[in-house]
N, C-alpha and C positions, 0 to 999 in steps of 0.2 A: 504494500500500500504506500502511495506517495503522498506525503503530507504537504501542507501549504508552505512550510518553511523551505522544503526542498524545491518546490516550484519557483518560489521567489529567488532562491539562490541561482537556479538555472537561468531564469529570466535576466537577472542582473548580469550574469556572465555573458549572455548573448547580446543584450541591448544596453541596460542601464549603465554599465561601466565602460562602455565603448566610447571613445572620444567623439565619434561621428554623431552620437545621439545628441550631444550638446549643440553641435552645429545645426542639425536638423531642427531641434526644438526651438532654438533661438532664431533661426531663419523663418520658421513658421510664425513665431511670436512677433517678430519685426514686421513681416508682411501684413499680418492681421491688424496690428496696431496702426500702421500707416493707412491702410484702406479704411479702417473704422474712423480715423480722424478726418480723412478726406470726405467721407460721407456725412459725418455728423457736423463738421464745420463748413460744409459746402465748398470744398476746394476743387471741385471738378470743373475746371475752366479750360481744359484742353486735352489733347491726345497724350497718353492713353487713358487718363483718369476718367474721362467721359464714358469711354467704352467699358471700363471695368465696373464703374458704379452702376451701370445698367443692370448688372447681375447681382445686385445686393441681396435679394432673398436667397439665392443659391449660396452666396458667400457666407451668409449667416449660418446656414446648415453646415457648410464646409468647415467653418471655424470651430463649430461644436465638435465635429468629428476630429479635427486637428487637436483639440484640447484633450480628447480621450487618448489619442496617440501619445501626446507628450506626457500625459499622466502615467501611462504605462511605461514610459521611458524614465519615470521618476525625476522629472524636471519640474518641480512645483512652481517656481517663479514664472517660468515660461508658460506653463499651463494657466496660471492665474491671469497673465496678460492676454492670452488668447480667449479665455472665458469672458473677460471684460469686453474685449472687442466684439465677440459674438453677441453678447447681451445688448451691446449698443446698437448693433444692426437689427436684432430682434425687436428692440424698442421702437425703431422707426418704421418697421414693416408691419407689425401686428395691428396697429390702429386701422389699417386698410380692410381688415377682416371683421371689424366689430360695428360697422354702420347698421342702421336700421331703416326700414322702408318708411317713407312719408305717409302719414295717415290722416292728415288734415283735409279740409275741404278744398276743392279746386277742380279745374278741368284737366283731364289727362291729355298729354301730347306725346306721341310715340316718335322718337327720333332714332334714325338708323344711319350708320356710316359704314362705308366699305371702300377699301383700296382695290382697284380692279387689276392691278399688276399689268401695266401696259395695255389695258383694255381687254385682257384675255380671260378674265374671270367668267365663270359659267353664268350667262345671262338668265337662263331659265331658273336657276337656283335662287338668284337674287330677286327676281320678280316674284317667284313663289313665296319667298320669305317676306317680301313687302306685303303680299296679299294675306298670308297667314297671320302675320303680326299686326295687321291693320296699321301700317306705318303712316304717319302724317307728314313727316319731313325726312328726306333722304339726302345725305351728303356723300358725294362721290369724289374719289381721287384717282389719278392716273386714268382719266377718261379720254380715250381716243375716239376719233370719228367712227371707226369700225365697232368699237365697244358700245358706243351709244346707239348705233344702228341696231345692234343685236338686242339691246335692252328694249328699244322701241318695238322691234319685231315681236318680242315676247309679251308686249302689252303694258309696259311701264306707264305710258302716258294715259292709259285708261284708268289707272289707279291713282297716279299723281300727275294731274294735267298741267300744272303750273311749273315752270322751270326757268332757272338762270343757268344756262349751260354754255360751257366754253371748252369743247373738246380740242385736243391737240395731240401730236405724235408723242409716243413714248410715255414719260411720266408726268408731263406738264399739265395735262388737262384737268378740269375741275367742274363740278356742277352742284347745284342745289335743286332738288325736285320737291314738290309739295302738293298736298291735297287742297290747300287753301291758296288764295291769290297772293302773288308776290309783287313787291314794288321796291324802288330804290336799289335795284340790283346792280351788280358789276363784278369785276374780277381784279385781283391785285396779286402782287408777289411780295412776300415778306423780306426778300433780299434780292439784290441785283442778279438777274439771270436764274432766279429760283423757280420753284413750281408755282403754278397759279392757284389762287384761292378764291373760289366763287362765293359770293355773299348776296343776301337779299333779306328784305323785311317781310315776314309772314304775318298776314292780317287775319286775326281770329276774332270770334265773338267776344272773347275776354280782353282783347287788346292786341298789341303787336309785339313780336320778338324778332330780333335779327339773328339769322343763322349763317354761319360761315364754315365752309369746308376747308379745314386746316391741313396744310401739308408743307412743313419745313423740309429743307433738304436733309438727307441723312448724314450723320457724323461718321462717314466711312473713310475719311482721310484727314490729314492735318488741315488743308484748306477747307475741306468740307465741314470739319468741326467748327472752324471759325464762322463760316456762313450759317451753320446750324444755330450757333449761339445768337448771331444777329437776328435770324429769323424768329427765334423764340422771343427775343426782346421786343421785336416789332409786332407781335400779336396784340390785338386790341384789348386793353384791360377791361375788367368787369365794370369799373367805375367810370367808363367813358360816357359822354353825353348821349342821349337818345334812348330808344327802347332797350329793354333787357337783351343781352346778347348771349347766344349759345354758340360755343365753338365745338365742332365735331369733326374728327378726322384722324389721320395718321400723323401724330406729332413727332414720330421718330424719337421719342423720349419717354422715360418712365418717371414715376413719382419720386424716384431717388435722385433725379438730376436737379441741381440747384436752379437752373434757368427755368425749368417747368414749375418748380415750387414758387419761384418769384412771380410767375404769371398767376398762379392760384392765389397768392397773397393779395392780389388786387381786388378780390371779392368773389372769385369763382370757387366752386366745389367740384371735385371729380365725381361723376355720377356713379362709377363703379365702387369707389371707396365709400361714398355716402350710403350705398346699398349693402355694404359689407362684402363686396366682390372685387376689392381692389387688387387682388393677386390673380385675377382671371387673365391668363396669357392670351395674346392676340397675334403674335408673330414669333418665328416663322412656321407656317403650316403647309408649305408647298415648296418644291424646288430643292436644289442640292443642300442649301443651308438647313433645311428642316430636319435632316438626319443627324446633324452634328452641333447645331447651335441650341443652347438652352432656351426654352420658350419664355418670352417676357411680354409685359403689357406696355405697348407703345401706341396703341390706338385708344383715344379717349373721347368722352363727351363732357365738356366743361359747361356748367350752368351757374348763373348768378345765385347767391345764397338765398334770395327770396323765392326761388323756384325749388319745389320739392322733388325728390327722386323716389319713385315707387318701386322700381326694379331695374336690374341690369343683367344682360347676358351677352355671350359671344357665340357665334355660329360659324362653323367651318364651311367655306364656299369652295367648290372645286376650281382648280386652276388659278388660285391666287394665294400668295403666301400670308396674306392678312385675313384674319377672321372678321366677319361682319360683326359690328357691335350695335346693340339696341338698348335703349333706356326709355322707360315710361316716366315722363316728367309730370309734375302736378303744378299747373299755373294757378296763382292765387286768384280768388274770385274778384271779378270786376276789373 
């Protein structure tokens, strides 16, 4: 029979007393501490920190696993550092899962957004989802002329007859479709040479809201990250003059990015987090990246704090790497 003392002696001989265990433990501790500080202090202002911070929920879990490993190596100080880093990330992630559905009075408004991946998303699935979910407003990104033609052939205009549409090749096109009349519409880019963002005022019995289809450029390179930061800073804040504003689309950012939290701080709330679904992943779900990239939430519906959120969900659409997102909002009476 082998007792615990013998097992510990063997383990110490294999790991705990090996010089490399200190190197491994303190390398893990240093990395965890740096990443936690970057996230908590909002220091993600360039490559590669922007890209690393996007995976904060996974890093929190990974740090906990690293703490177990360094604990087994009998490196208590390094373990303590990693545990503190892990708990710091857990503390910023968990609140996204504890929201609650709005229950007050008001008129429901179902908002949907989807990135069409160069117009190639399955049009029939999108239109079927619009019909099944009784969608009132649809924001589209990466709308090409061919993609819009496919949607119209499937009957989108019969469900949402009003539109502010600006199709374009590749990823630049954008549109807002609605069940209700639109006015004061247009299109803009949040940065020079960036993707288009269609917007319009939706007129309802309860009043008017502005809906914008958001699409900053992705932070996929050093110059791209600079443009991405500019584009997020140039999104219209919630406290801007005019009717309440809803931002829906592919933000190419998670709630762990400082630039996105700065936009929220102007008076928006993230619909997914408000409904307790803030960790619902939306990308990537198609293409070569889908097999190797951890799935994260970069598609959002931002609503002013005066508008309630009844529910939120994401639906996988064939032939696009972004899931469609839907939120039932509650507009205040009158």
